[in-house]
C-alpha positions, 0 to 999 in steps of 0.5 A: 484595498483587496485582492480580487480588486487588485486582480481586477485593475491588474493588466493580463501580464501582471495578472499572469505574474501574480498566477504563476507567483502564487502556483510556485508557493504552492508547489513549493509549501508541498516540496515542503511537506512532502520533505517533512513527510520523509524526514519524521525526526524533522529539520530545521530552517538551513537543512530544508532551505538547502534540500530544495534550493529556496532562500531561507526567506521563502523557506521561513515564509511557507513555514510560518504559514504553515505552522499557523495553521497547524500543519507542520509544527516546531520543537522547542529543541533546535528549532526542528520543523515536523508535520504537525497534527493537522494532518492526523484530523485530515487524515483520519476522516479520509482514512474512517470513510475507506472500506477495503473490499469498496475500494478493491472492487474496480481492480479485482473485477480489472485484473480478472477480465486481465488475466481472464482468470479468478481473483481474490481478496483475503485478510487475516484472522487469527491465525488462518485465511479468510476470503472475503471478496471474488472475482470470477471469469467463465472460463477460470478455476471456480470457488463459487462458495469461498466467500468467508470459507478459511484456509491455512496460512502455511499453503496458500499463496494468500497466506504467505502475502499476509506473513510477508511483514511479520517477523520469524518471531510472530510467524511462529506464534501465529502457527503455534498450534497450527498442524502443518497438514500434508494436503499435497507431497508440495505442502510445506512440512513446518514452520522452519520452511515456511519462514525460508519461503517467506523470506524467499518471497520478500526479495521479490514481494510476493508469493506462489503456491505452487500445487502446496493446497491442491494439486493440479492448482497453482496460485501466486498472491500479492500484499496490500498494505495500509497507510501505516505500511502494514499489510492488512489484505491479499490479493492473488489468482489462481489456476488449474494446470490442467487447462492452462498453463502460466508462469509466475513471472509474467502473471505476478507484475499484473497481480502485484500493481493490481495490489500496489493501487488498492494500497494506495487508495488506502492511503499507502505511499511507495517511497521511491528513492 
């Protein structure tokens, strides 16, 4: 007898029980997948059951189904289970359809309206910042021809955010041929000062430009991560101190939150302990 025939002939109470069991199985399946995603070295059947408080037979049944479909693989050593290649096929189809500007658009627009300020989107190219999008406010700081424009890494909040996941050695390599020009009296003067600034910025996850690139203009930025957890872009907002005094600590949470939402659209998963 087919499942649909069983469901059709079952009483409402039995039907509810069957549906509840199906939902439980789905929930437990996702629990297993999420657990394996956090333990990339692999876990055995007993470990999975203990962590999720599931009976061995239940874990084995669910793992067997996942293994048959390629979502889980079992290594020959100690019988450890890991996520399978089927996930690569699924995520590659999704990730190939992702486009940074498209995925960022609505979030940048919302952030600009929330802050009533211009916001920018940029990427790292060679050893410079390249602006690829912006949203303006009539009362905000205006940059009419900024798309495609380049800016230094060392004196912009965007540049610093793009370097947050880079090692000291990589930063030195990127900037080995860059002249640290003094754009204002506050401009960082050498790569050691920049590295110190970036180390401090990592503690709170955002960066600032306190009149380092242009006198009277302050900026703050936050990084955007991709599905690998790598920084691929950054967003920022800027304001002219003559007309608009803002506090970094009050603006930063909004910008960081927006950057994280965009990151999630690009496949980034923030693992919270």
